[in-house]
C-alpha positions in Angstrom: 9.1 -43.0 35.9 10.5 -46.1 37.7 8.4 -48.7 39.4 10.2 -50.7 42.1 9.7 -52.2 45.5 10.1 -48.7 46.9 7.3 -47.5 44.6 5.0 -50.6 44.6 2.5 -49.9 41.9 3.0 -53.1 40.0 3.8 -56.8 39.9 4.3 -59.3 37.2 4.3 -62.8 35.9 5.6 -64.3 32.6 4.1 -66.7 30.0 5.5 -67.9 26.7 3.4 -67.9 23.6 4.8 -68.6 20.1 8.2 -67.0 19.8 7.5 -63.8 21.8 7.4 -63.9 25.6 4.5 -62.2 27.3 4.9 -60.6 30.7 1.8 -59.9 32.7 2.1 -56.7 34.7 -0.4 -55.5 37.3 -0.4 -51.7 37.8 -2.3 -49.5 40.0 -5.4 -47.9 38.5 -3.7 -44.5 38.9 -0.7 -45.7 36.9 -2.9 -47.2 34.2 -4.7 -43.8 33.9 -1.4 -41.8 33.8 -0.1 -44.0 31.0 -3.5 -44.1 29.2 -3.5 -47.9 29.2 -6.6 -50.0 29.3 -7.3 -53.3 31.2 -5.6 -56.3 29.4 -4.0 -54.0 26.9 -0.7 -55.5 25.4 2.2 -53.2 24.6 5.8 -53.8 23.5 8.4 -53.7 26.2 12.2 -54.2 26.3 13.9 -56.1 29.1 17.3 -54.8 30.3 20.4 -56.9 29.5 20.8 -57.7 33.2 17.1 -58.7 33.5 16.5 -56.3 36.4 13.9 -54.1 34.6 11.5 -53.9 31.7 10.7 -50.6 30.0 7.3 -49.8 28.4 6.9 -47.0 25.9 3.4 -45.6 25.7 1.9 -42.6 24.0 1.8 -40.9 27.4 5.3 -41.7 28.5 7.9 -44.3 29.4 7.8 -46.4 32.5 10.6 -48.6 33.8 9.5 -51.5 36.0 12.2 -53.0 38.3 12.0 -56.6 39.1 13.5 -60.0 38.3 12.9 -60.4 34.5 16.1 -62.6 34.1 14.2 -65.2 32.0 13.7 -62.6 29.3 17.0 -60.6 29.7 17.8 -58.5 26.7 14.6 -59.4 24.9 11.8 -57.4 23.3 8.6 -58.7 24.9 4.8 -58.2 24.8 3.6 -56.8 28.1 -0.1 -57.3 29.1 -1.2 -54.8 31.7 -4.1 -55.0 34.1 -5.1 -53.6 37.5 -5.4 -55.8 40.5 -8.8 -57.1 41.6 -10.4 -55.0 44.3 -12.0 -57.5 46.6 -14.1 -54.8 48.3 -16.2 -54.7 45.1 -17.0 -58.5 45.2 -20.3 -59.6 46.6 -21.3 -63.0 48.0 -24.4 -64.6 46.3 
């Protein structure tokens, strides 16, 4: 499966901790279910040499996420996955 701007089920940001870079990726709840991932779960990923995608390997499959990952090109990274906040479920107090 490939996630890209044509298949917009995710977005990402990057943070650096210790010697391993951590990418934060937001996936749709359906994608999280398909891959059997939980909120804030961290999995290993590998960024392509050109920095244009990151590949996650999970027990339920492999997913390639296209984007600009140039800051971690060619690296093995930690990827923390989450689902976006649904503002329809927030209430004012």
